[in-house]
C-alpha positions as CSV (number, residue, x, y, z in Angstrom):
1,M,183.9,76.5,-6.2
2,R,185.3,79.4,-4.4
3,K,188.1,81.4,-6.0
4,Y,190.8,83.1,-3.9
5,A,193.2,85.8,-4.8
6,R,196.7,84.4,-5.4
7,R,199.1,85.2,-2.5
8,N,202.8,85.2,-2.8
9,Y,204.5,83.7,0.3
10,N,208.0,83.4,-1.3
11,H,209.4,86.0,1.1
12,L,208.4,83.7,4.0
13,R,210.2,80.7,2.7
14,A,213.5,82.3,3.5
15,K,212.7,82.3,7.2
16,E,213.7,79.6,9.5
17,S,210.1,78.4,10.2
18,K,207.4,78.2,7.6
19,H,204.3,80.3,7.7
20,V,202.0,77.3,7.9
21,Q,203.0,73.7,8.7
22,I,200.6,70.8,8.8
23,S,201.5,67.5,10.4
24,I,199.2,64.4,10.3
25,D,200.3,61.5,12.4
26,D,196.9,59.7,12.9
27,I,193.9,60.2,10.7
28,N,191.6,59.8,13.8
29,E,193.4,62.7,15.6
30,P,193.4,66.4,14.7
31,P,196.4,67.5,12.7
32,K,199.2,69.5,14.3
33,I,199.1,73.0,12.8
34,F,201.8,75.5,13.3
35,V,201.3,79.2,12.2
36,D,204.5,81.2,12.2
37,G,206.2,78.5,14.3
38,K,203.5,78.5,17.0
39,N,201.3,75.4,17.6
40,I,197.6,76.3,17.5
41,R,196.7,73.2,19.4
42,G,193.2,73.5,20.9
43,A,192.4,76.5,18.8
44,L,191.8,74.7,15.4
45,I,188.4,75.2,14.0
46,S,188.8,73.6,10.6
47,I,191.2,72.7,7.9
48,D,190.5,72.2,4.2
49,Y,193.4,71.0,2.1
50,K,193.4,70.0,-1.6
51,Y,196.4,69.0,-3.6
52,R,196.5,67.2,-7.0
53,T,199.6,66.3,-8.8
54,N,200.1,68.4,-12.0
55,D,200.0,66.5,-15.2
56,E,200.0,68.3,-18.6
57,N,197.7,70.9,-16.9
58,I,198.3,72.8,-13.7
59,Q,196.0,71.2,-11.1
60,P,194.3,73.0,-8.2
61,H,196.2,73.3,-4.9
62,S,194.6,75.1,-2.0
63,F,194.3,75.1,1.8
64,E,192.2,77.0,4.3
65,V,192.9,76.9,8.0
66,A,190.5,78.5,10.5
67,Y,191.5,78.9,14.1
68,Y,191.0,81.1,17.2
69,K,193.9,83.4,18.2
70,H,194.0,84.3,21.9
71,G,194.4,87.9,22.7
72,D,194.4,89.8,26.0
73,D,191.0,88.6,27.1
74,T,189.5,87.8,23.8
75,Y,189.5,85.1,21.1
76,T,189.6,86.2,17.5
77,K,188.8,83.9,14.6
78,R,191.6,83.9,12.0
79,T,191.6,82.3,8.6
80,I,194.6,81.6,6.4
81,V,193.9,80.8,2.8
82,E,196.3,80.1,-0.1
83,S,195.4,78.8,-3.5
84,N,196.5,78.6,-7.1
85,L,192.9,78.7,-8.4
86,Y,192.3,81.5,-10.8
């Protein structure tokens, strides 16, 4: 299993919009992904999301979103990863 460095996004929680928002309305349709308040519709490459409820142990929580960001005349692949895996 891949391990990622822990990232602290607490400073982003104070903002009006969240850094990453994931909305699933229909399992047969791609999820709606918002990065810094902007919908990345049509640019989503993949999403991997894992969440397990904590019991007496802290369980793994992680997500990885890969998408294309449109620049002037180019598309750049971006990946956002957050995890509590050590």
